[in-house]
C-alpha positions in Angstrom: -38.3 16.5 50.0 -35.1 17.5 51.8 -33.6 14.9 53.9 -34.7 15.7 57.4 -31.4 14.3 58.9 -29.7 17.2 56.8 -32.4 19.9 58.1 -31.7 19.2 61.9 -28.1 19.5 61.4 -27.3 22.9 59.9 -23.9 23.5 58.5 -21.4 25.3 61.1 -21.8 28.5 59.2 -25.5 28.5 60.0 -24.5 27.6 63.5 -22.4 30.6 63.8 -19.3 31.6 65.8 -20.8 30.6 69.4 -21.0 26.9 68.0 -17.5 27.1 66.9 -16.2 28.4 70.0 -17.8 25.6 71.9 -16.1 23.1 69.9 -12.7 24.7 70.1 -13.3 24.7 73.9 -13.8 21.1 74.0 -10.9 20.4 72.0 -9.0 22.7 74.6 -10.3 20.7 77.5 -8.8 17.5 75.7 -5.4 19.5 75.4 -5.5 20.2 79.1 -6.5 16.9 80.3 -4.3 14.5 78.1 -0.6 14.5 78.6 -0.1 13.7 74.8 -1.1 17.4 74.0 1.0 19.0 76.7 3.7 21.5 76.2 7.3 19.8 75.6 8.6 21.4 78.8 5.7 20.0 81.0 6.0 16.4 79.8 9.7 16.4 80.0 9.8 17.6 83.8 11.7 14.5 84.8 14.2 15.0 82.0 14.5 18.6 83.3 15.2 17.4 86.6 17.5 14.7 85.5 19.6 17.6 83.9 19.4 19.8 86.7 21.0 17.0 88.7 23.8 16.4 86.4 24.7 20.0 86.4 24.6 20.3 90.1 26.7 17.2 90.7 29.4 18.5 88.1 28.7 16.0 85.5 27.0 18.7 83.0 24.8 17.7 80.1 27.5 18.4 77.2 29.2 14.8 78.1 26.1 12.9 77.0 26.7 14.0 73.5 29.6 11.3 73.5 27.3 8.9 72.4 26.7 8.3 68.6 30.4 8.8 67.6 29.5 8.2 63.8 26.2 10.0 63.8 26.8 13.8 64.0 29.0 16.0 66.0 26.5 16.7 68.6 25.1 12.9 68.8 21.9 14.1 67.2 20.8 17.1 68.7 20.3 19.4 65.8 23.3 18.9 63.3 22.3 15.8 61.5 21.8 15.8 57.8 19.1 13.2 56.3 21.2 12.5 53.3 24.5 12.0 55.2 22.7 9.4 57.6 21.2 7.4 54.6 24.5 6.9 53.2 25.9 6.0 56.4 23.1 3.3 56.8 23.8 1.9 53.0 21.4 4.3 51.2 19.3 1.4 50.0 22.5 -0.5 48.4 23.0 -3.0 51.3 21.1 -6.0 52.5 17.5 -6.1 51.3 17.1 -2.4 50.6 15.5 -1.7 54.2 17.1 1.9 53.7 14.9 3.9 51.4 17.3 5.6 49.0 17.6 9.4 48.9 18.8 11.9 46.5 19.9 15.3 47.8 19.0 18.3 45.8 21.3 21.2 46.9 20.6 24.9 47.2 21.1 26.8 44.1 20.6 30.4 43.1 19.3 29.1 39.6 16.0 27.0 40.4 16.1 25.4 37.0 19.3 23.9 38.1 17.4 22.3 41.1 14.6 21.2 38.8 16.9 19.7 36.5 18.5 17.5 39.3 15.3 16.4 40.7 13.9 15.4 37.4 16.8 13.6 36.0 16.8 11.5 39.4 13.4 10.5 39.0 13.8 9.5 35.6 17.3 8.1 35.6 17.8 6.6 39.4 16.4 3.2 39.5 17.0 2.9 43.1 14.8 5.8 43.8 12.0 4.0 42.0 10.2 7.0 40.1 7.4 8.7 41.0 5.9 9.0 43.7 8.4 10.3 45.7 8.7 12.0 49.2 10.2 15.4 49.6 11.5 16.6 52.8 14.2 19.1 53.9 17.9 17.7 54.4 17.7 19.3 57.9 14.2 19.5 59.5 12.3 18.3 62.2 8.6 17.3 63.5 7.5 16.8 60.1 8.2 20.2 58.8 7.6 20.5 54.9 7.4 16.9 54.3 5.2 16.3 51.1 4.2 13.1 49.0 4.5 14.2 45.5 2.7 12.1 42.8 3.7 14.1 39.8 6.6 15.8 38.3 4.6 19.2 38.4 4.3 18.5 42.2 8.2 18.1 42.5 8.8 21.2 40.4 6.6 22.9 42.6 8.6 21.8 45.6 12.0 22.8 44.2 10.5 26.4 43.7 8.8 27.0 47.1 11.8 25.4 49.2 14.9 27.2 48.7 16.9 25.0 51.4 18.6 21.8 50.6 16.0 19.0 50.4 15.9 15.2 49.5 13.8 13.0 47.4 13.3 9.6 48.9 12.1 6.5 47.4 8.6 5.9 48.8 7.4 3.1 50.7 3.6 2.3 50.2 3.4 0.9 53.8 0.5 1.3 54.7 1.8 1.2 58.2 4.4 3.6 59.8 6.1 3.0 63.1 9.0 4.5 65.2 11.4 1.8 66.8 14.0 3.2 69.5 17.2 0.9 69.6 19.8 1.2 72.3 23.4 -0.4 72.2 24.5 -2.6 75.1 27.1 -0.9 77.1 29.0 -4.2 77.4 29.4 -4.1 73.6 31.5 -0.9 73.9 33.4 -1.5 77.1 34.1 -5.4 76.8 36.3 -6.5 74.0 35.3 -10.2 74.5 31.4 -9.3 74.4 29.6 -11.8 72.2 25.9 -11.0 72.7 23.7 -9.0 70.6 25.0 -5.5 70.1 21.7 -4.0 71.3 18.1 -4.1 72.0 14.7 -2.5 71.0 13.6 -0.2 73.9 10.5 1.0 72.7 7.8 0.6 69.4 5.4 3.1 68.5 2.5 2.5 66.1 1.6 5.6 64.2 -2.0 6.0 63.2 -2.7 8.5 60.4 -5.7 10.9 61.1 -8.5 10.8 58.5 -12.5 11.4 58.4 -15.5 9.8 56.9 -17.9 12.1 55.1 -21.7 11.8 55.7 -22.9 13.5 52.6 -24.4 16.4 54.6 -21.5 18.1 56.5 -18.5 20.2 55.7 -15.0 19.4 56.4 -15.2 22.2 58.9 -17.9 20.5 60.7 -16.4 17.0 60.7 -13.2 18.2 62.2 -14.7 20.2 65.0 -17.1 17.7 66.0 -14.7 14.8 66.3 -13.4 13.9 69.7 -9.9 13.8 69.0 -9.1 15.9 66.0 -10.8 19.0 67.5 -8.0 19.0 69.9 -5.5 19.8 67.0 -8.2 21.6 65.0 -5.7 24.5 64.4 -3.5 22.2 62.6 -6.1 20.7 60.2 -8.0 23.9 59.8 -4.8 25.7 58.6 -4.0 22.9 56.3 -7.3 22.5 54.7 -8.0 26.3 54.7 -9.2 26.1 51.1 -11.4 23.1 51.4 -13.5 23.6 54.5 -16.7 24.2 53.2 -16.5 21.0 51.0 -19.0 18.4 51.7 -17.3 14.8 51.4 -19.9 12.2 50.1 -21.6 9.6 52.3 -18.7 7.1 53.3 -16.0 9.0 51.6 -12.9 8.8 53.6 -10.5 11.8 53.5 -7.1 11.7 54.8 -6.1 14.6 57.1 -2.6 13.7 57.1 0.3 11.3 55.8 3.4 12.5 57.9 3.9 10.0 60.8 4.4 13.0 63.1 2.7 13.9 66.3 2.6 17.5 66.0 1.0 16.9 62.5 -2.0 15.3 63.9 -1.0 11.5 63.8 -2.0 9.3 66.8 0.8 7.1 68.5 0.3 4.1 70.5 2.7 1.8 72.4 3.8 -1.2 70.1 5.8 -3.3 72.4 3.9 -6.5 71.7 5.5 -6.2 68.2 9.2 -6.7 69.7 10.5 -10.1 68.4 14.1 -11.7 68.2 13.8 -11.5 64.4 13.3 -7.9 64.4 15.8 -7.4 67.1 18.3 -9.2 65.4 17.7 -7.3 61.9 17.9 -3.9 63.5 21.2 -5.0 65.5 22.7 -5.8 62.0 21.7 -2.3 60.6 23.0 -0.5 63.6 26.3 -2.4 63.5 26.8 -1.4 59.9 26.3 2.1 60.4 29.5 4.1 60.5 31.2 7.2 58.9 32.2 5.5 55.6 29.3 3.3 54.8 31.5 0.2 55.1 31.2 -2.7 57.5 32.5 -1.2 60.5 32.8 -0.1 64.4 29.1 0.7 65.2 29.1 4.4 65.3 25.6 4.5 66.5 24.3 3.8 70.0 20.9 5.1 70.6 18.1 6.6 68.9 15.1 6.1 66.6 14.2 4.2 63.4 11.1 5.5 61.6 10.0 2.9 59.3 7.1 1.9 56.8 6.1 -1.8 56.4 3.4 -3.8 54.7 2.1 -5.5 57.9 3.0 -6.3 61.4 3.6 -10.1 60.7 6.4 -9.3 58.3 7.5 -6.7 60.6 7.9 -9.2 63.4 10.0 -11.3 61.0 12.3 -8.5 60.3 11.2 -8.4 56.9 9.1 -6.1 54.5 10.0 -2.6 56.0 12.0 0.4 54.9 13.8 3.0 56.9 12.4 6.3 56.2 14.6 8.2 58.8 17.1 7.8 61.5 17.0 10.0 64.6 19.6 10.6 67.0 20.1 11.3 70.7 16.9 13.5 71.1 14.7 11.4 69.0 12.7 10.3 72.2 10.6 7.2 72.7 7.4 8.6 71.0 5.2 5.8 72.4 5.0 8.2 75.6 2.2 9.8 73.6 -0.1 7.0 73.7 -3.5 8.6 75.1 -4.2 5.2 76.9 -1.3 5.1 79.1 -0.9 7.4 82.0 1.7 10.2 82.6 3.6 8.2 85.3 4.1 5.5 82.9 5.2 8.0 80.2 7.6 9.8 82.6 9.2 6.3 83.5 9.9 5.3 79.8 11.5 8.9 79.4 13.5 8.6 82.7 14.9 5.2 81.6 15.7 6.3 78.0 18.1 9.2 79.4 19.5 6.8 81.9 20.7 4.4 79.1 22.0 7.5 77.2 24.0 8.7 80.2 25.6 5.0 80.6 26.4 4.9 77.0 27.9 8.3 76.9 30.2 7.3 80.1 31.4 4.1 78.3 32.3 5.9 75.0 34.3 8.4 77.2 35.9 5.8 79.3 37.2 3.7 76.1 38.0 7.0 74.3 35.6 6.0 71.3 33.6 9.2 71.6 33.8 12.7 72.8 31.4 15.4 73.9 31.1 18.4 71.9 32.9 21.8 72.4 31.9 24.7 74.5 30.7 26.7 71.7 28.6 24.1 70.1 26.8 23.6 73.4 25.9 26.8 73.9 24.4 26.9 70.6 22.5 23.8 71.3 21.1 25.2 74.6 19.6 27.9 72.6 17.7 25.4 70.4 16.8 23.3 73.3 15.2 26.2 74.9 13.4 27.0 71.8 11.9 23.5 71.7 10.9 23.2 75.2 9.1 26.6 75.4 6.5 27.1 72.6 
């Protein structure tokens, strides 16, 4: 005899298009009523107003890129290279390997050359640690084309399907992933006698990866569209698993919907300010101070941005131990805790406004001490076009 629960809950295919439309409408309502899903230009209204005021008062926006003099020519708006930044951080060779080693795979007309370089790194580079590895574009954002490859066959396929330069990165098993936004103290730039900590942690974001648990009766499509949160980003998941939507996970089976710690890719972000400790702050200050253009101990060419990290436990993280830096983001990296669904829009706007006020003060400090310079006019016009593309979907 059939399970009566199964009979009373027909699959979405039997419920038809009207049922699917109702679920998608519920998802749309969640998007409209929760600021974490809003278009960038709406969430960033205070930043837009801040920018307008700078323009109206003759300060302009280009000068803000005087921060992060050792990071990239534009302070980290769009010119950064992941492999270059990893080298400046130490690339897994300094302190206790908090920075996860990367190997750059250049573009090449001969795919076989790319494959050979990648496989050779996996087999013979002990700092990379072998399989599994993370593959991601050397210049990319919002989790684009990031893949965890478990086999050499997967890496070979990545070489074939992604023609742009990309990096192989040592995999940190986590399982926790966070974003830590660090800001340099202005006095450490302007005061030669300053002896305090070089910076502070402005915000911490805890990243929660999306997953579903099967019931043995319903398809992956049904589970996505009936989930109160995941149906708000149904387009992302339905596209990602287009070839598996009719698959029925067994009862109690956990199915991950994504592994990239990116909000646009489905992760949930929550505020982690309770994780800030003197030990963690001290460790990040040491890493940031070592950052410069030649990889040696030096002048602190990094002022403001976000460390994306993976760690074993919150307890170890608070002690400044057991974490690996996946990526460093520059000026436009944003405090991602603003997407916390339990925080208000006005709280998020306050965090955003505070971030850009710090950036403004740091840029002025770099200009006053002649230790940084803004981008040229040609680069600024190119950047403005890129920012417009980000702000207007």
